Structure formats: C-alpha cells, structure tokens
C-alpha positions in Angstrom: 74.0 142.0 -104.7 71.4 144.8 -105.8 68.9 142.1 -105.8 69.4 140.9 -102.7 68.1 144.4 -101.6 65.2 145.1 -103.3 64.1 141.5 -102.0 64.6 142.4 -98.6 63.1 145.9 -99.4 60.3 144.5 -100.5 59.7 142.3 -97.8 59.8 144.9 -95.4 57.1 147.2 -97.3 54.8 143.6 -97.0 55.3 143.5 -93.3 54.4 147.7 -92.8 52.2 148.3 -95.7 50.9 151.8 -96.4 54.2 154.1 -96.3 54.4 155.9 -100.1 51.7 154.0 -101.7 49.9 156.2 -103.8 45.9 156.0 -104.7 45.0 155.9 -108.7 42.4 158.8 -109.7 40.2 155.7 -111.2 40.4 154.5 -107.0 39.1 157.4 -106.4 35.7 157.9 -108.3 33.9 155.4 -106.6 33.7 152.5 -109.0 35.2 148.9 -107.8 36.9 147.2 -109.6 34.9 143.8 -110.6 36.2 140.0 -109.3 37.4 139.4 -112.9 39.3 142.2 -113.5 41.4 142.5 -110.4 42.0 138.8 -111.7 43.7 139.8 -114.8 45.4 142.5 -113.1 47.2 140.6 -110.6 47.8 137.7 -113.4 49.3 140.4 -115.2 51.2 142.2 -112.8 52.9 138.7 -111.5 54.0 138.0 -114.6 55.3 141.5 -115.6 57.2 141.3 -111.8 58.2 137.8 -112.2 59.8 138.7 -115.7 61.6 141.3 -114.4 63.0 140.0 -111.1 64.2 137.2 -113.6 66.1 139.3 -115.8 67.0 141.2 -113.1 68.7 138.3 -111.3 70.3 136.8 -114.3 71.9 140.3 -114.9 73.1 140.8 -111.3 74.7 137.2 -111.8 77.0 138.0 -114.6 78.1 141.6 -113.2 76.2 143.7 -116.0 75.8 147.1 -115.4 72.2 146.9 -116.5 71.4 145.1 -113.6 70.8 148.5 -112.1 68.2 149.4 -114.9 66.5 146.3 -114.0 66.2 147.0 -110.6 64.7 150.1 -111.6 61.7 149.0 -114.1 61.0 146.5 -110.3 61.1 149.2 -107.7 58.9 151.3 -110.3 56.4 147.7 -110.8 56.1 147.7 -106.8 56.1 151.5 -106.5 59.3 151.4 -104.7 
C-alpha cells in the first residue's frame, strides 16, 4: 500500500511541477549541460529509480518492514 500512495504522490507532482523542487548550485552558475551529459544523467536516474521501485514493490508485496526504508529512498530519488 505504501507504494501505491507513493506513485499517486509522484503523479500529482508531475501534474503540478515546481513545488518544493530545489535548484542545484551547478544550475545557478550559468553553465548549461550538454545533450550527452543530460542523456547520461537521465539514463542513470531512470535505472536507479526503476531498481528502487522494483525493490520497494517486492518488499511491499511481502509485507516486509524494510519497505518503509525503500520508500524513503524512492522519495529521496524523486525529491519528495
């Protein structure tokens, strides 16, 4: 059930972006990322997110207490 709530929260944040999202120091220095660095970052973020989500879902399905820790990691990955 924790995972269902987390996914719902994420979808709501996607519909209303900008709330609570912090800008990195690098973003404030006036340098722009290259297309290839953006692609690498997106790929890494996507694979990290998918692995964390899969783990959290498995723990949630087994009613394991470690699910809460996995959900905290997911929230950290998406900035919640």
